[in-house]
N, C-alpha and C positions, 0 to 999 in steps of 0.2 A: 799414315794410312797402312792398314794391315794387309798382308798378302792373303790370297785365297787359302793356302795351306794352313795359315794361322787361324782363319775363320772356321776351318773344318776341325780345328782342335788337335791336329796331328803333328804340328811342326814343333817338336821338342828341341831341346839343345842338342840331343844326339842326332836328330834328323838334320839340323842346321849344319853340324859338323860333317855329316855324310855328304850333304849338298856341296859344301866347300871343297871336300876332297874330290868329288866327281867333276866339278868344274875344272879343277886343275888337271885331272886326268884327261878329260876331253880336249882341253887346250893343248896338252902335251902329246896326245896320241895322233893328231892329224885326222881325227874323225870328222867327216863332213856332214853326214846325215844321221839322225837318230830316229828309230822307229818307236813310237809310243803305243804300246800294245796292251789290250785287255782281252779277257776270255769271255766269249758270249755264251748264251744258253746251251749251245751245241758243242762247246768245248773248242771252238775255233777262235784263233786270234784275229782281232780287228784293231784298227787304230789309224793314226796319222804319222806321216814321216815329216819331221821338222829339220831345218838346218841346225847345225850345232849351236849356233847363237840362240835361236828360238827355243831349242830344247833346254838350254840352261835357264832361260827365263821361266819356262814351264815347270821347272822344279818347284817354284813358289807360287806361280800364278795359274798353273794348270793349262790345259788346252781343250777347247770346245769340241764337242761331238754331237751329232744329231741324236736325240733320244730314241728315235724309232729303231736304231740299231739293236736295242735291247728287246724289241718286239717282233723280230723276224723269225719266220719258220725256216726250214732247211732249204727253201728255194729263194730266200730273201724277200718273201712276201710279208708285209706288215699284217699281223694278226688282229690288230685293233683299228677301228675307224677313227684315227686321231684328229681328223678335220671335221667330224660331225659333232653337233651338240650332244653331250652325254656319252660320247664314244669311248671315253677313257675314265668314266666315273669310278670304275672298279680298279683303276690304276692311277692314282693321283700323281701329278707332276709330269705327265706325258702328253697332255693335250696340245694340239697344234704342232706336233713334232718339235717341242721345245728343246733347247740345248741342255746338255749335261756337260760336266767338266771332268776331264781325266787328270788325276794327280799321280805322278810316277813315284815309285819307290827308288830312291837314289842308290840303295844297296843292291838293286837288281841289275845294274848296268852290266852289259857284256858286249864285246865286239863280235859281230857275226862272222864266223869263219868263212862262209861262202860268199859274202858280200863285202868287197873291199871298202874300207873307210866308212863303214856303217855300224853304228851302235844300236843297242836295243834296251828299252826300259819297260818293265812291267808296271801297268797302271791299274787303277780302280776308279769307277765313275762316282761322281758326287752331284747332288742337285746344286743349282746355282746359289741357293741360300746357305750352302755349307753343310747340309745334312746328308748323311749317307744314303745310298740307293739300296734298299733292302733286298731287291731281287738280283743284285750282283752276286754271281754264284761263288766267287771267292769269299765274299763276305758271309755267304750262307755257311760255308765250311768253317770260317773263323768263329761264327756264332756257335756252331755245333761243338767245336773244340773247347770253347769257353764253358759250355755246359758240362762237357766231359771233365774239364779241369776242376769244376766245382765239386765233382764227385771224387776228386783225388787222382784222376788218371789222365794220361796222354795216350795217343794212338801212334804206333809205329807201323809203317806199311812198306811192303816190297812190291815192286812192279815186275810183272811177267807178261809181256805183251806180244801177241802174235799179229802179224800184218803181212801184206803182199807187196812185192816189188816187181814191176814189169819194165821192160825196155821199150821206149817209145820208137815206133817205126814210122809214124806219120802224124804230124801236128795239125794237118789241114782240117780234120773234122772239128777240132777245138778252136782254131784260129781263122778259119775261112769266114769272112763277114757274111757271105751268102747263107751260111749255116748257123748263124748266131741264134741263140734261143735263151729262154729264161726258165730254168738254167740251161746252159749250153752243153754240148757233147764233150766227152773226154777225148784225148788223143787215141789213135790206134796203137796197140801194143803187142808185144810178144813176151813169152815167159823168160825168166832168167834161169830156171831149172825145171825139169819135167815133173818132179814130185814123186810121191809114193815110194820114197826111199829115205825114211826118217833119219836125220842126223848123219847122212852118208858124207864121207869126206870128199868123194868125187863131186857131189852136188855143191858142197861148200866151195870147192875150187872153181867150179863153173860159175858160181855167184860171187867170186872174190871181189870184182871191181865195185859193184854197188855196196856190198857189205863193208868194204874198206871205207867207203864214203860215209856210211852210217856210223862206223866206229870213230872215224876222225872227227866227224861233226859232233857226235855226242861228247867225246872227250874234250874237244875244244870249247864246248859250252859248259864244261865243268860238271857233267852228269856222271853219276857213279855206275857206268856201264860195267857189267860183270861178264856177260857172254852174249855171243850171237850164234844162233843155231839154225839149221835147216829143219823146217817143220814138215809135216807129212804131205800137205797139199801142194799142187803145182804152183811154183813161184811164191810159196809161203815161207816166211822166216819168223824167228822169235828173238826178242831182246829181253834180257834179264838184268835187273839193276839191284844194287845193294839196298837194303832197307834203311829208311830214315823216318823222321817224323812226318805225319800225314800231310801237313800243309806244304812242306818242302817237296814231298813226293808228288803231290798234285801239281805244283808249279813245274816240276821236272817233266811230268808227263805232257803237259801243254807245250813246253819248250821243245821236247824231243819230237813230238809229232810234227810241229811246225817246222823245225829245223831240218829233219830228214827229208820231208817233202820238197822243201826249197832247194836244198843242196843236191838231192838226187835229180831234180828237174833240170838244174843247170848242166848236169852231166848226161842228160838224155834218158832219164829213168822216171817212171811214174810210181810213186808209193801211195798205197791206199790203206786206210785203217777201217774201211768198210768191212763188215763181218763176212759177207758172202759176195765177192765180186761177180758181175753178171756174165759168167761163163759156165758151160757144162763141166761136170767132173771136178767141181771146186770143193775145197775143204773150208769149213767155217773157221774164222779167227776169233779167239776169246781173249779176254783180259782177266787174268787170275790175280786177285788182290789178296796178298798175304798180309795178315794183320795180327798184332799182339798189343795188349794193354801194357802201359808203363806206369808203375807206381811213382807218382811225382815226388814223394818224400824220399824214396830210396833209390830211384832210377832202375829198380829191378823189374824184370819181365813178370808182370802180374798174371800171366797165363801159366807160369811155371808151377808145377807141383813137385815137391821134393820126393815124395813117395806116393804110390797109389793109395786112394782112400780105402779104408777097410771094407771088406766084403764086396769089392767091385771086380769086374772082369774088364777085358780090353774093350768090350762094347759099351761100357759105362763111360760117360764123359769125364767123370771125376777120377777115373783110373789114370787119365792122362793130363787133364786140365785142372787148374785150381778151381775152387768153388766160384770165385769171381768170373773166371773165364767160362765156366759151365753155364752160369747165368747169361753171360754175353752170348754164347752159342745159342742158347734157348731163345733169346731175343731176336737174333738173326733169323732163326727158323720161324718164330711167331709172326714176323713181319716180312717174310720172304716175298710173298705175292705182292704186297704193296710196294716194296722197294725195287721190284723187277724193272719197271720202266725207267727208273733213275739210273740203273746199272746197264740196261739194254734199251736205249731210247729210240731206236729206229725200227721201222717196219721190217726192214731187211734182217735185223738182228734176231728176231724171234724165230726165224727159220733154222737157227742153230740148235734149238732145243729139241733134239731128236735122239732116239735110243741108240746106245752102243757107239756113240760118236765122240767120246771123251768130253761130252758137254752134258750139263745137268738136264733132267726132265722133271724131277719131283723135288718136293720140299723135304729134304732129309740130309743127314750128315753121315760121314763114313770115316773110319780110321785109316788114313792114308789110302783113300779110295778115290781115284780120279773120275769115277762116274757119278759121284755124289755132288750135290750142290755145295756143301760145306765139307772140306777135307781137313781133318785134324792131323797135324804133322808134329812129330816129336814124341816125347814121353817123359815120365817122371825123372827129374834130375837133368833134363836136356834144356840148356839155356835157349835153344832155338825153337822151343815149343810155340806153336802158333796155329791160327785158323786160316785156311785159304778159302775164299769165296770165289767160286768158279762161274758165277752167274753173269758176269759183265762182258760186254763187247768192247773192242778197242776204240770205237768211236765215241764212247761215253764221255760226258763232261766229268772230269776227275773230281771236281769239288763236290758235285752232287752225288756221285758214286760213293765217295768217302763219308760225306755227311749222312747218307742213308745208313751206313754201317753204325755210325755213332748213335743216331736216334733210335734205331732198332735195338742195338746192344744195351743202351742205357735203360730202355724199358725193361729188358730182361733183368738187368741189375736191380732196378728199383722194385720190381715185382718179385724178385728172387725166383724167376722161372727155372724150371728144370727141363733139360732136353730129354727126348726119348732115347732108347738104345740106338746105337749106331746101326746103319744098314750095311749088309754085306752083298745085297743084290739091288743096286740102285735103280735098275731099269725094270724091276718086277712091278706088277700092279699092286694096287691097294693104298698107295701113298698119295697125299694131296699133290696136285700137279702145279708146276709153275705156269703162269698165264701163257697162253699160246699165241696171243696177238697183242699188239700195242694197245688196242682199244680195251681189251680185257685187263691189261696191266694198269691202265689209267683208272679204270673203275675200282680195281683193288686198292690202288693208292688213295683215292678220294674217300674210300670207306674205312681206311685204317686210321683210327682215332689217334694213336700214339704218334704216327708219322705226321699227321696233320698238325698236331700240337707242337711237335718238335720243329718242323720246318716253318710253321705259320701258314695261315690261310692265304696270304698274299703271294708267298713264294710258290706254293703248290698251284694256286689258281693260274698264275702266270705260266708256269711250266706246262700245265695240262692244256691250257688254251693254245699255246704255241704248237704243241704236239698234235692237237686235234685239227689244226689248220693243215698240217702235213697229212693226216689221215684222210681228211675230206678231199684233198687234191689227188691222193693216191686212188681213192674210190672212184673219182671221176676220170682217171686216166684210162684210155682205151688200151694202151700198151704198157702193162705193169713193168716189164723188163726195161723198157726205154725210160720209164719214170725213175727206176732205181739206178740206171746207168748215168742219167743226168744229175739226179738229186744226191746220190751217194758216191758213186765211183769217180765222178769228175771232181768232187770237192772234198770228200771226207778223208 
């Protein structure tokens, strides 16, 4: 009798060897529980916690999960009528809340530094017949990277993530059974620093306790943390990571957000990756995605130009970027409106797109200009030459965010698109605007033929339907701030 992993076609000799090593490690480590986690549409980790013995069996046999977990909006409402005839005709395999199976990657095992004798494994969902679930967002990025590989390139990305940390002063609003809601309230909090003193050492010292927890958690998880900084806004901080391949970076972003939330919570702090927490005088948080193409044959930075192209100035893309990277840049611009909801997927996040706020407002690029949507960094002969996309919010699903870059950039490559001149005044009028609402962003996404073809109709239909469930409930909410407090601040 074959195991489920074998029926899925992924259990190679190398995986078998990895499973054997992991079993020995678990048995020797004293780990008692293993969390089997997968990333949902919203970039949040879900899963089951198994005993060590059951987890070792699950390496080959998988562990069941209810399929509706893949159909939830941000309030955990199921966006499909799974128990009604025809309710999931547009999403085969999910009728009746049928079971899916999670299969773990044995190479992903880590012991959680904040949870004694607890291990963690990254999983991906499969249908019971052994076929992959196409709307699994990690698989979406894997598919996009395979397309990019066929063109001869890989994608290297660096994470630069802003978020907020607060000290918890009262857990009763969140844990009082008389106040339970769907979704519930967050705890009451106070700031860890007063803000408006960018990168001040005094603010860093004031925030030392929670930032030490962030540092130690990230490093214990094996994440390539480079720096922690005090951002401009009250209680706002930033983490910067070394660049790595896109799939690894996406995995690291999921693990980082999950880890720091839990480790900080145990120490009495509330971390949120919500773009604009529900307080006055707040500064928006962004997720700036640095990206460069890698030539798979040579390993060379394919964005690098040895010398400026003839007859160009600093405002020409080809003055700084290779021809390939110039096409990539043009593709990102051509599909910027459609990719916006994949990079900024919450209603709250669209409030960030305002002028003179170090956040983009228009579809344009700039030469080392932090007001532009796309910031080109580096120069001819500079090995670190890259493109920074500043459109994302830190709550974004990293697999979808990065896949959007690939499908947009590939279209620029295939069509050999050329970008316009760089902008030196990114907040001036006259340029095409980034969508101003999630609704407008979804409409732009659905009308973008290249993104629809790249992601596939099923993936985008699923994403848009889940997000429209969120939009409909927001429209019906009498108190919009309370909606965002419960929906985003308490959970994101």
